C-alpha positions as CSV (number, residue, x, y, z in Angstrom):
1,X,-7.5,-0.7,17.5
2,X,-8.5,-4.3,18.1
3,X,-5.6,-5.7,16.1
4,X,-3.1,-3.7,18.1
5,X,-4.1,-5.6,21.2
6,X,-2.4,-8.7,19.7
7,X,0.0,-7.0,17.4
8,X,1.3,-3.9,19.2
9,X,3.7,-2.9,16.5
10,X,1.0,-3.0,13.8
11,X,1.6,-0.4,11.1
12,X,-1.8,1.3,10.9
13,X,-0.6,3.7,8.3
14,X,0.2,0.8,6.0
15,X,-3.4,-0.5,6.4
16,X,-4.7,2.9,5.6
17,X,-2.5,3.1,2.5
18,X,-3.9,-0.2,1.3
19,X,-7.5,1.1,1.7
20,X,-6.5,4.3,0.0
21,X,-5.1,2.4,-2.9
22,X,-8.3,0.3,-3.3
23,X,-10.4,3.5,-3.2
24,X,-8.2,5.1,-5.8
25,X,-8.7,2.1,-8.1
26,X,-12.5,2.4,-7.6
27,X,-12.4,6.1,-8.5
28,X,-10.5,5.2,-11.7
29,X,-13.4,2.9,-12.8
30,X,-16.4,4.8,-11.7
31,X,-18.0,6.8,-14.4
32,X,-19.8,9.9,-13.2
33,X,-22.6,10.3,-12.6
34,X,-23.0,6.8,-11.0
35,X,-25.8,5.5,-8.8
36,X,-24.9,3.9,-5.4
37,X,-25.7,0.5,-6.9
38,X,-23.4,1.2,-9.9
39,X,-20.6,2.3,-7.5
40,X,-21.1,-0.9,-5.5
41,X,-20.7,-2.9,-8.6
42,X,-17.3,-1.2,-9.1
43,X,-16.3,-1.9,-5.5
44,X,-17.3,-5.6,-6.0
45,X,-15.0,-5.8,-9.1
46,X,-12.1,-4.1,-7.3
47,X,-12.4,-5.9,-3.9
48,X,-13.4,-9.3,-4.9
49,X,-12.2,-9.9,-8.5
50,X,-9.1,-7.7,-8.7
51,X,-7.9,-7.7,-5.1
52,X,-9.2,-11.2,-4.4
53,X,-11.0,-10.7,-1.1
54,X,-13.1,-13.7,-0.1
55,X,-14.9,-15.3,2.8
56,X,-12.8,-17.8,4.8
57,X,-15.2,-20.7,4.7
58,X,-12.4,-23.3,5.3
59,X,-11.1,-21.7,8.6
60,X,-14.0,-19.5,9.7
61,X,-13.1,-19.6,13.4
62,X,-9.5,-18.4,12.8
63,X,-9.2,-15.3,15.0
64,X,-7.1,-13.6,12.3
65,X,-10.3,-13.3,10.2
66,X,-11.4,-10.5,12.5
67,X,-8.3,-8.3,12.3
68,X,-8.3,-5.7,9.6
69,X,-4.5,-5.9,9.0
70,X,-4.7,-9.7,8.6
71,X,-7.8,-9.5,6.3
72,X,-5.9,-7.1,4.0
73,X,-2.8,-9.2,4.0
74,X,-4.4,-12.6,3.7
75,X,-7.4,-11.3,1.7
76,X,-9.8,-13.5,3.6
77,X,-12.2,-12.9,6.4
78,X,-15.6,-13.3,8.0
79,X,-18.7,-11.3,7.2
80,X,-18.1,-8.5,9.7
81,X,-14.5,-7.9,8.8
82,X,-15.1,-8.1,5.0
83,X,-18.0,-5.6,5.5
84,X,-15.6,-3.4,7.4
85,X,-13.1,-3.3,4.5
86,X,-15.9,-2.6,2.1
87,X,-17.3,0.2,4.3
88,X,-13.9,1.9,4.7
89,X,-13.3,1.8,0.9
90,X,-16.8,3.1,0.3
91,X,-16.3,6.0,2.7
92,X,-13.2,7.0,0.9
93,X,-15.0,7.4,-2.4
94,X,-18.0,9.2,-0.8
95,X,-20.4,6.3,-1.0
96,X,-22.7,6.2,2.0
97,X,-23.2,2.7,3.4
98,X,-24.2,1.4,6.9
99,X,-23.3,-1.7,8.8
100,X,-26.2,-4.1,9.3
101,X,-25.9,-6.7,12.0
102,X,-28.4,-9.5,11.3
103,X,-28.9,-12.4,13.6
104,X,-26.1,-14.8,12.6
105,X,-24.8,-12.7,9.7
106,X,-23.5,-9.3,8.8
107,X,-24.2,-7.1,5.7
108,X,-24.0,-3.6,4.5
109,X,-27.1,-1.4,3.8
110,X,-27.5,1.3,1.2
111,X,-30.3,3.7,2.1
112,X,-29.5,6.4,-0.4
113,X,-32.1,5.6,-3.0
114,X,-35.8,4.6,-2.8
115,X,-35.9,1.1,-1.4
116,X,-32.8,0.1,0.5
117,X,-30.6,-2.7,-0.8
118,X,-28.1,-4.7,1.0
119,X,-24.6,-6.0,0.2
120,X,-23.3,-9.4,1.3
121,X,-19.5,-9.0,1.4
122,X,-19.1,-12.7,2.4
123,X,-20.7,-13.6,-0.9
124,X,-18.6,-11.5,-3.2
125,X,-20.7,-8.4,-2.7
126,X,-24.0,-10.0,-3.8
127,X,-27.0,-7.6,-3.6
128,X,-29.9,-8.6,-1.4
129,X,-33.4,-7.1,-1.0
130,X,-35.1,-6.9,2.4
131,X,-37.5,-9.7,1.2
132,X,-34.6,-12.0,0.4
133,X,-33.0,-11.3,3.8
134,X,-36.3,-12.1,5.6
135,X,-36.7,-15.3,3.6
136,X,-33.1,-16.4,4.6
137,X,-33.8,-15.6,8.3
138,X,-37.1,-17.7,8.1
139,X,-35.2,-20.5,6.5
140,X,-32.8,-20.4,9.5
141,X,-35.9,-20.6,11.8
142,X,-35.4,-16.9,12.9
143,X,-38.5,-14.7,13.0
144,X,-37.4,-11.5,11.1
145,X,-38.2,-8.1,12.5
146,X,-38.1,-4.8,10.5
147,X,-35.4,-3.5,12.9
148,X,-33.1,-6.3,11.7
149,X,-32.6,-4.2,8.5
150,X,-31.7,-1.0,10.4
151,X,-28.1,0.3,10.6
152,X,-26.1,-1.1,13.5
153,X,-24.3,1.5,15.8
154,X,-20.5,1.5,15.8
155,X,-20.5,0.5,19.5
156,X,-22.4,-2.7,18.6
157,X,-20.2,-3.4,15.7
158,X,-17.2,-3.3,18.0
159,X,-18.9,-5.5,20.6
160,X,-19.9,-8.0,18.0
161,X,-16.4,-8.1,16.6
162,X,-15.1,-8.7,20.2
163,X,-17.7,-11.4,20.8
164,X,-16.5,-13.2,17.6
165,X,-13.0,-13.0,18.9
166,X,-14.0,-14.4,22.3
167,X,-15.7,-17.4,20.6
168,X,-12.8,-17.9,18.1
169,X,-10.1,-17.7,20.7
170,X,-12.0,-20.0,23.0
171,X,-12.4,-22.5,20.2
172,X,-8.6,-22.5,19.7
173,X,-8.0,-22.9,23.5
174,X,-6.5,-19.4,23.9
175,X,-8.3,-18.5,27.2
176,X,-6.2,-15.4,27.8
177,X,-7.2,-13.7,24.6
178,X,-10.8,-14.9,25.0
179,X,-10.9,-13.2,28.4
180,X,-9.3,-10.0,27.1
181,X,-11.9,-9.5,24.4
182,X,-14.7,-10.4,26.8
183,X,-13.5,-7.6,29.0
184,X,-13.6,-5.2,26.0
185,X,-17.3,-6.1,25.4
186,X,-18.1,-5.4,29.0
187,X,-16.2,-2.1,28.9
188,X,-18.0,-1.0,25.7
189,X,-21.4,-1.9,27.2
190,X,-20.7,-0.3,30.5
191,X,-19.5,2.9,28.9
192,X,-22.6,3.0,26.7
193,X,-24.9,2.5,29.7
194,X,-23.1,5.2,31.7
195,X,-23.5,7.8,28.9
196,X,-27.2,7.0,28.2
197,X,-28.5,7.1,31.8
């Protein structure tokens, strides 16, 4: 949806087919029964080792890092977009994960077994515990809150993606696209307020 605003002729079916193929490869490798953690290890192998997804540390502010079609084609992205790919493949294999928007970072959370664990798609799918995340936040001079580890609603994921695009387009001097995505944020938030009051 967001990518179509800058690429109107985007072939969404082709993107879905790529995600379907990644999920099919995961299903080939998952031995049943498998725990959620074991399934995530397979996703890590398929997405990061075989397919070659990685965090774009060299050109982090490139707006293309936020668009799903570009991430799938270029195999590089930022934490939110890599988590989105991971989440969409996980959904296709029946693995329940949730987006987790931390201050300054984005992860996925698995709440299906006892203590939740978290997946850092920007770091090749590394597993993180709640304690490790809190330690990282403190190291960045951010006071952690328990709610930081809660799932992030889809509305806020969309808003955050648009805010990233506002910042990245502004950094490249593209004021028109920065303004467009700022308007999307305002629209998402206004719609949410209208439906919750």
